[in-house]
LOSE-955127 format. One record per residue (C-alpha): residue number from 1; x, y, z; residue in one letter. Coordinates in pm, 1 decimal, decimal comma. Layout:
// residues N
NUM	X	Y	Z	A
...
// end
This chain:
// residues 426
1	-1523,0	12152,7	12398,5	X
2	-1293,7	11859,0	12463,3	X
3	-1392,8	11626,4	12748,1	X
4	-1152,9	11390,9	12925,6	X
5	-1240,4	11157,3	13213,7	X
6	-1032,9	11026,4	13502,2	X
7	-1095,2	10818,1	13811,1	X
8	-916,2	11072,5	14030,7	X
9	-849,6	11437,4	13952,1	X
10	-589,3	11614,7	14168,2	X
11	-572,0	11994,1	14169,3	X
12	-231,1	12118,5	14279,3	X
13	107,4	11958,7	14214,6	X
14	289,5	12056,8	14532,2	X
15	394,9	11791,8	14786,3	X
16	37,0	11713,4	14894,4	X
17	-82,8	11684,6	14534,2	X
18	211,6	11470,5	14426,1	X
19	157,8	11237,8	14722,5	X
20	-215,2	11216,7	14648,7	X
21	-165,6	11146,5	14278,6	X
22	103,3	10883,3	14339,4	X
23	-104,1	10708,2	14607,3	X
24	-416,9	10708,7	14389,9	X
25	-213,2	10563,9	14104,4	X
26	-89,7	10285,2	14331,4	X
27	-453,2	10210,1	14407,2	X
28	-509,5	10138,7	14039,0	X
29	-683,3	10460,8	13936,3	X
30	-634,4	10672,5	13627,3	X
31	-516,1	11009,2	13758,1	X
32	-486,7	11365,8	13629,9	X
33	-270,2	11628,2	13797,9	X
34	-346,1	11997,3	13732,8	X
35	-121,6	12288,7	13832,0	X
36	-66,6	12642,5	13706,4	X
37	313,0	12623,2	13734,3	X
38	538,3	12508,7	13448,4	X
39	651,9	12201,1	13643,9	X
40	532,3	12003,0	13946,1	X
41	677,0	12060,9	14291,4	X
42	489,0	12360,9	14425,5	X
43	667,8	12644,0	14601,9	X
44	872,9	12423,4	14832,3	X
45	1007,1	12201,3	14551,9	X
46	1011,4	12467,0	14282,3	X
47	1273,0	12397,3	14014,6	X
48	1603,2	12566,0	14095,8	X
49	1825,3	12661,1	13803,1	X
50	2134,4	12628,6	14025,5	X
51	2096,6	12268,1	14145,5	X
52	1914,4	11935,6	14122,8	X
53	1617,5	11862,4	14352,9	X
54	1685,9	11699,2	14689,7	X
55	1643,0	11327,1	14752,2	X
56	1291,2	11354,5	14895,5	X
57	1168,1	11589,5	14623,3	X
58	1325,9	11374,0	14351,3	X
59	1156,7	11063,5	14490,7	X
60	805,7	11210,0	14484,2	X
61	854,7	11381,5	14150,2	X
62	971,1	11051,0	14004,1	X
63	668,5	10866,9	14145,8	X
64	435,9	11112,0	13970,4	X
65	593,1	11045,5	13630,0	X
66	419,8	10737,7	13494,2	X
67	177,3	10649,5	13218,6	X
68	-135,5	10653,2	13436,1	X
69	-84,7	11005,6	13570,2	X
70	-163,1	11274,8	13313,5	X
71	-5,5	11611,6	13386,2	X
72	-175,0	11939,8	13294,6	X
73	87,2	12203,1	13372,4	X
74	39,5	12578,3	13321,0	X
75	-329,2	12501,5	13367,2	X
76	-588,3	12637,6	13606,9	X
77	-944,7	12565,6	13709,5	X
78	-1174,3	12849,9	13612,2	X
79	-1515,6	12709,5	13703,2	X
80	-1749,8	12422,4	13777,9	X
81	-2112,9	12405,3	13666,5	X
82	-2193,8	12037,9	13713,5	X
83	-2092,8	11777,1	13973,9	X
84	-1802,7	11563,8	13856,8	X
85	-1670,4	11820,5	13607,7	X
86	-1427,0	12110,6	13616,7	X
87	-1359,7	12361,6	13343,3	X
88	-982,2	12399,8	13305,0	X
89	-780,9	12647,2	13100,7	X
90	-460,8	12505,2	12949,8	X
91	-197,9	12667,8	12724,9	X
92	-377,8	12510,1	12427,2	X
93	-729,5	12618,2	12518,6	X
94	-1001,1	12517,1	12761,8	X
95	-1130,1	12167,9	12829,3	X
96	-1363,8	11991,0	13066,8	X
97	-1208,9	11738,4	13301,7	X
98	-1450,6	11478,3	13438,3	X
99	-1376,3	11282,6	13754,4	X
100	-1512,5	11021,1	13992,1	X
101	-1312,3	11151,4	14285,6	X
102	-1155,1	11495,2	14331,0	X
103	-859,4	11583,8	14554,4	X
104	-789,2	11950,9	14620,6	X
105	-428,7	12022,7	14715,4	X
106	-434,7	12390,3	14626,5	X
107	-177,7	12494,1	14886,8	X
108	-141,5	12842,6	15029,3	X
109	-9,9	13185,3	14946,4	X
110	186,7	13432,9	15150,7	X
111	0,3	13674,7	15372,0	X
112	104,8	14036,4	15319,3	X
113	20,8	14312,0	15564,0	X
114	31,5	14666,7	15425,0	X
115	260,3	14934,3	15565,6	X
116	371,1	15268,6	15416,9	X
117	599,0	15203,6	15120,6	X
118	525,1	14830,7	15087,6	X
119	450,2	14864,3	14714,2	X
120	801,2	14990,2	14628,0	X
121	999,4	14777,8	14378,7	X
122	1240,4	14559,3	14572,4	X
123	980,7	14448,1	14826,7	X
124	828,3	14105,1	14784,4	X
125	716,4	13801,0	14975,2	X
126	966,0	13576,1	15150,5	X
127	878,8	13282,5	14926,5	X
128	841,2	13518,4	14632,2	X
129	1202,4	13635,5	14652,1	X
130	1319,4	13277,0	14688,6	X
131	1122,1	13179,0	14377,5	X
132	1269,8	13464,2	14175,0	X
133	1623,0	13370,8	14278,6	X
134	1555,0	13007,8	14188,8	X
135	1445,5	13137,1	13850,2	X
136	1767,4	13330,0	13795,4	X
137	1736,1	13668,2	13972,7	X
138	2092,9	13779,1	14062,8	X
139	2114,5	13813,2	14440,4	X
140	2488,1	13780,2	14508,3	X
141	2617,5	14079,0	14703,5	X
142	2268,7	14229,4	14749,6	X
143	2165,9	14350,6	15095,9	X
144	1850,7	14167,9	15206,1	X
145	1625,9	14217,5	15508,6	X
146	1392,8	13927,2	15585,4	X
147	1091,5	14012,2	15801,1	X
148	759,8	13869,2	15910,2	X
149	689,5	13552,8	16105,1	X
150	748,9	13179,7	16108,0	X
151	1021,9	12922,6	16036,3	X
152	1004,3	13005,6	15664,1	X
153	1206,9	13319,4	15736,6	X
154	1501,5	13106,9	15847,4	X
155	1475,6	12860,3	15558,9	X
156	1474,9	13138,7	15301,3	X
157	1757,3	13321,6	15479,6	X
158	1972,7	13008,5	15450,8	X
159	1889,6	12971,7	15082,5	X
160	1963,4	13335,6	14998,6	X
161	2288,1	13326,4	15192,7	X
162	2395,6	13022,1	14990,7	X
163	2326,5	13223,4	14675,2	X
164	2560,5	13499,7	14790,5	X
165	2311,4	13747,3	14938,8	X
166	2413,1	13965,2	15233,4	X
167	2135,8	13890,5	15482,8	X
168	2144,5	14203,2	15700,6	X
169	1870,2	14107,3	15945,0	X
170	1597,8	13853,3	16017,7	X
171	1311,6	14036,9	16189,7	X
172	1066,0	13798,2	16361,1	X
173	751,6	13959,6	16498,2	X
174	689,2	13699,8	16769,4	X
175	849,9	13744,2	17109,4	X
176	1170,7	13583,4	17233,1	X
177	973,7	13398,3	17501,1	X
178	737,1	13251,4	17239,9	X
179	1033,5	13145,3	17029,0	X
180	1194,5	12981,2	17333,2	X
181	873,8	12794,5	17419,8	X
182	846,4	12674,3	17061,0	X
183	1208,3	12552,0	17071,4	X
184	1138,8	12352,7	17390,3	X
185	900,7	12130,4	17190,5	X
186	1150,5	12051,4	16914,9	X
187	1311,2	11747,9	17088,5	X
188	976,1	11568,1	17046,7	X
189	996,5	11625,5	16671,4	X
190	1340,0	11499,4	16576,1	X
191	1341,8	11595,8	16208,8	X
192	1252,6	11956,7	16291,5	X
193	1510,0	11963,8	16571,7	X
194	1787,7	11872,7	16329,0	X
195	1653,5	12122,8	16078,0	X
196	1657,1	12399,1	16339,8	X
197	2011,7	12306,9	16437,3	X
198	2112,1	12328,8	16072,7	X
199	1953,6	12672,8	16039,9	X
200	2141,2	12793,8	16348,7	X
201	2471,2	12670,9	16208,6	X
202	2416,0	12816,9	15860,4	X
203	2299,1	13154,2	15992,9	X
204	2576,9	13208,7	16244,1	X
205	2661,0	13578,0	16234,5	X
206	2327,4	13684,9	16083,4	X
207	2134,3	13908,5	16328,4	X
208	1796,4	13769,2	16438,8	X
209	1572,9	14005,2	16633,3	X
210	1245,3	13899,5	16793,6	X
211	954,7	14136,1	16868,7	X
212	1074,8	14317,8	16557,4	X
213	878,7	14416,9	16246,6	X
214	891,3	14659,5	15954,1	X
215	688,1	14977,0	15996,9	X
216	789,9	15169,9	15684,6	X
217	986,2	15128,8	15362,0	X
218	1179,7	15421,7	15216,9	X
219	1286,4	15494,2	14862,2	X
220	1222,9	15708,0	14556,7	X
221	1195,1	15482,8	14251,9	X
222	1269,1	15160,3	14443,5	X
223	1347,3	15034,5	14792,8	X
224	1644,1	15200,4	14962,4	X
225	1589,0	15141,3	15335,2	X
226	1343,6	15007,7	15591,9	X
227	1234,1	15133,4	15933,3	X
228	1172,8	14862,9	16193,1	X
229	1014,3	14859,1	16535,7	X
230	1229,7	14666,0	16783,1	X
231	1073,6	14666,6	17124,9	X
232	1044,5	15035,2	17211,0	X
233	1320,9	15134,8	16968,9	X
234	1307,4	15230,3	16602,0	X
235	1578,7	15100,6	16368,3	X
236	1673,9	15217,2	16018,8	X
237	1851,1	14978,2	15784,0	X
238	1968,7	15028,1	15425,7	X
239	1889,4	14737,1	15192,8	X
240	1836,4	14638,3	14830,3	X
241	1556,7	14386,2	14893,5	X
242	1297,5	14332,3	15163,0	X
243	1145,8	13983,7	15180,7	X
244	838,9	14017,5	15399,8	X
245	568,8	13763,5	15480,3	X
246	339,2	13711,1	15778,0	X
247	264,8	13342,4	15746,1	X
248	45,3	13174,3	15487,2	X
249	-318,7	13199,8	15383,6	X
250	-475,6	12877,6	15245,6	X
251	-613,9	12878,7	14890,1	X
252	-970,1	12774,7	14968,9	X
253	-1141,3	12946,4	14674,0	X
254	-1201,5	12630,3	14469,6	X
255	-1316,0	12434,7	14774,0	X
256	-1556,6	12717,4	14860,3	X
257	-1689,2	12725,0	14503,5	X
258	-1762,2	12352,4	14535,6	X
259	-1953,6	12416,3	14861,4	X
260	-1703,4	12239,3	15085,0	X
261	-1758,1	12324,2	15449,7	X
262	-1504,2	12562,1	15602,4	X
263	-1423,5	12634,1	15964,1	X
264	-1213,1	12935,6	16065,1	X
265	-1097,3	12982,0	15707,5	X
266	-988,4	12618,6	15656,2	X
267	-1161,4	12333,5	15476,0	X
268	-1308,3	12084,5	15722,2	X
269	-1230,2	11717,6	15647,0	X
270	-1290,8	11382,2	15815,6	X
271	-1029,7	11121,7	15905,3	X
272	-1001,1	11019,3	15537,8	X
273	-939,9	11381,3	15429,4	X
274	-1289,0	11384,8	15273,9	X
275	-1497,2	11702,1	15285,3	X
276	-1869,7	11727,4	15348,1	X
277	-1911,5	11688,5	14970,5	X
278	-1892,5	11314,0	14897,8	X
279	-1602,1	11221,9	14673,2	X
280	-1416,7	11552,5	14725,0	X
281	-1103,4	11537,8	14939,5	X
282	-860,6	11805,6	15056,9	X
283	-496,4	11775,2	15159,2	X
284	-213,0	12006,6	15257,3	X
285	-232,8	12372,2	15356,4	X
286	-593,9	12406,5	15248,9	X
287	-688,6	12208,9	15564,9	X
288	-436,7	12388,9	15787,9	X
289	-86,2	12532,2	15760,1	X
290	127,8	12240,3	15869,3	X
291	443,3	12215,0	15661,4	X
292	593,9	11953,4	15433,4	X
293	559,1	11638,8	15644,1	X
294	190,4	11693,3	15717,0	X
295	116,6	11779,9	15353,4	X
296	275,3	11455,6	15232,3	X
297	85,7	11247,6	15488,6	X
298	-249,6	11410,1	15414,6	X
299	-191,3	11372,6	15041,4	X
300	-115,8	11002,6	15076,9	X
301	-421,6	10943,4	15295,1	X
302	-646,4	11131,2	15050,9	X
303	-512,2	10939,3	14750,3	X
304	-546,1	10602,9	14923,4	X
305	-894,3	10678,5	15058,6	X
306	-1011,8	10800,5	14716,6	X
307	-920,3	10456,7	14576,0	X
308	-1068,9	10273,3	14877,5	X
309	-732,1	10155,8	15010,8	X
310	-850,9	10229,1	15362,7	X
311	-621,3	9996,7	15556,2	X
312	-311,9	10145,3	15392,6	X
313	-442,9	10493,7	15468,0	X
314	-514,7	10409,3	15831,5	X
315	-151,4	10309,7	15885,3	X
316	-57,1	10676,1	15834,9	X
317	-297,3	10816,2	16093,9	X
318	-54,4	10811,7	16389,1	X
319	213,7	10997,3	16195,0	X
320	-47,2	11250,6	16084,0	X
321	-148,8	11315,8	16447,1	X
322	214,0	11386,4	16538,1	X
323	263,0	11615,3	16238,0	X
324	-55,6	11806,3	16317,5	X
325	63,0	11857,9	16674,7	X
326	371,9	12032,7	16544,7	X
327	158,0	12245,9	16313,0	X
328	-50,2	12351,1	16614,1	X
329	266,0	12465,3	16790,6	X
330	356,9	12689,1	16497,5	X
331	9,6	12842,1	16493,9	X
332	26,6	12911,2	16867,7	X
333	376,6	13052,0	16901,6	X
334	390,8	13251,1	16578,0	X
335	46,8	13411,5	16610,2	X
336	45,9	13766,0	16471,5	X
337	60,5	14041,0	16733,9	X
338	-219,4	14304,3	16737,7	X
339	26,2	14591,8	16680,5	X
340	54,2	14480,2	16316,8	X
341	-302,1	14599,6	16258,7	X
342	-186,0	14957,8	16306,5	X
343	96,9	14965,3	16049,7	X
344	-104,6	15116,0	15764,5	X
345	-198,7	15482,5	15762,5	X
346	-492,9	15633,0	15574,4	X
347	-292,2	15668,8	15250,7	X
348	-143,6	15318,0	15252,0	X
349	-264,7	15110,0	14958,8	X
350	-423,4	14782,0	15068,3	X
351	-567,7	14657,6	14736,4	X
352	-281,0	14694,9	14490,9	X
353	-485,6	14591,7	14187,5	X
354	-740,5	14871,2	14229,1	X
355	-530,1	15121,0	14432,7	X
356	-769,6	15116,1	14727,7	X
357	-628,6	15272,9	15044,3	X
358	-671,4	15184,6	15408,8	X
359	-854,5	15514,0	15462,3	X
360	-1114,5	15419,7	15202,6	X
361	-1163,0	15071,5	15347,1	X
362	-1207,5	15177,0	15708,1	X
363	-1526,5	15357,4	15605,4	X
364	-1693,0	15018,9	15552,6	X
365	-1801,3	14735,2	15779,0	X
366	-1779,7	14428,4	15553,7	X
367	-1590,3	14278,4	15260,7	X
368	-1902,5	14295,5	15044,6	X
369	-1965,0	14661,9	15123,5	X
370	-1603,7	14759,1	15059,2	X
371	-1599,0	14559,9	14736,4	X
372	-1915,3	14724,7	14604,4	X
373	-1804,6	15077,7	14690,6	X
374	-1428,0	15068,5	14627,3	X
375	-1368,7	14768,8	14393,3	X
376	-1136,2	14618,8	14655,1	X
377	-1073,3	14257,0	14553,2	X
378	-1204,8	14300,0	14198,4	X
379	-868,4	14324,9	14022,6	X
380	-658,7	14053,7	13856,9	X
381	-568,3	13878,4	14184,2	X
382	-939,4	13851,8	14274,9	X
383	-876,7	13934,3	14639,7	X
384	-600,2	13681,4	14694,4	X
385	-368,2	13948,9	14837,3	X
386	-600,1	14208,1	14989,2	X
387	-848,0	13943,5	15107,7	X
388	-603,1	13793,8	15356,4	X
389	-494,0	14142,7	15462,8	X
390	-848,1	14268,9	15528,7	X
391	-928,5	13947,6	15714,0	X
392	-650,1	14030,5	15960,7	X
393	-703,6	14407,5	15964,7	X
394	-1082,9	14418,5	15985,9	X
395	-1198,0	14059,5	16043,3	X
396	-1369,5	14049,9	15703,2	X
397	-1436,6	13722,7	15523,1	X
398	-1502,9	13679,4	15153,1	X
399	-1863,0	13566,2	15154,5	X
400	-1899,5	13451,0	14793,3	X
401	-1683,3	13282,5	14533,1	X
402	-1794,9	13307,0	14172,2	X
403	-1641,9	13190,2	13844,1	X
404	-1408,0	13257,8	13685,6	X
405	-1190,4	13159,5	13978,6	X
406	-882,4	13319,7	13822,0	X
407	-791,1	13565,9	13549,4	X
408	-852,9	13391,7	13219,7	X
409	-859,3	13433,7	12842,1	X
410	-1162,9	13564,9	12656,3	X
411	-1192,3	13233,7	12468,4	X
412	-1209,5	13046,1	12799,5	X
413	-1476,0	13284,0	12926,5	X
414	-1676,3	13213,1	12612,0	X
415	-1640,5	12839,9	12672,5	X
416	-1745,9	12887,6	13032,1	X
417	-2051,8	13085,1	12926,2	X
418	-2141,1	12821,3	12668,7	X
419	-2108,6	12543,9	12926,2	X
420	-2314,5	12739,2	13180,2	X
421	-2589,1	12805,9	12924,2	X
422	-2614,7	12435,7	12839,2	X
423	-2650,0	12347,5	13206,7	X
424	-2928,5	12603,8	13254,3	X
425	-3116,5	12474,7	12949,5	X
426	-3125,2	12115,0	13080,1	X
// end
């Protein structure tokens, strides 16, 4: 198997990863950047076939393109059997990447909560629909309902409207009072205040209902309509697409496999973004859902600290404190209401990979027990969808992470087995 060594290895090429890689490069290190997407940028800066990237995205993408940063796109980590080495699957085969310092910027995924009909074609995540439209999905003239929780709903609504979609409704599950309290803090965070004002201007005429959430999706072969709870009323709305997402769940699987300490589902780091495992750093959503500004700051601090540029890193601490304060506000005021735990009925599928229903899962008391008896979490997504759902529904946590960390080719599994056997024989 091919071996390649770098001073700093960055996993994840979203904003946090790009900032970490660029900062480590400025510190004089040789850097590798690994991501499973075709191009860097992550979800927020995903390539859009309709336009060029914005000024900020262009700046960071440009910084990452230099001779001392090696890009491994369409590549994913599938295991680690020895400190300082990760087994990575690329389009051309598997290889072992060796590192002195490791920065995990693995981002987050959307949290889906099951309700009757949620598996119908035409229903997808809020960010998922945006990604498909960026990739060329025709949306002009289509009726779209956007539901769930958080500022992402508004950002995606603006984007889809610009692409010609008919945004019929934005359904936010948090209350109007919570939304008002959140808005009262915006003047202290100028950039977000202007962003919110822009959303309000762009979405003039689009209905926004608070304390509102989808309870059922209707359709034969694909989505035709949704039923929503709005206060004590029930609303029916015809639509072509439902974009539904209840916040984000951090991708902590790799950090967990490397024995990084976690607290309340997030990786715990010190002031330098370093985990309890020396030489392993984390930045971005994996340490807490905080948005673009916080991800960039944490990525820069991690990259600078990994190359021992501590004074430069320390200069960013105050800005990081302010960005984290805003992230805390989002967590507080967009917390998911308990009524969402009652959306699924006994026949509602929770694990889509293995067709495991809510009724089957409620017979068990732990993730491990449900997994052993129903195969929940054992399909291609390896619990990345149903894991976050069962965490919210039942309070279950995934208590073990084992390689391979993602679906992989047979040849890569053979390489992984060969590598593991060599380690055992030493």
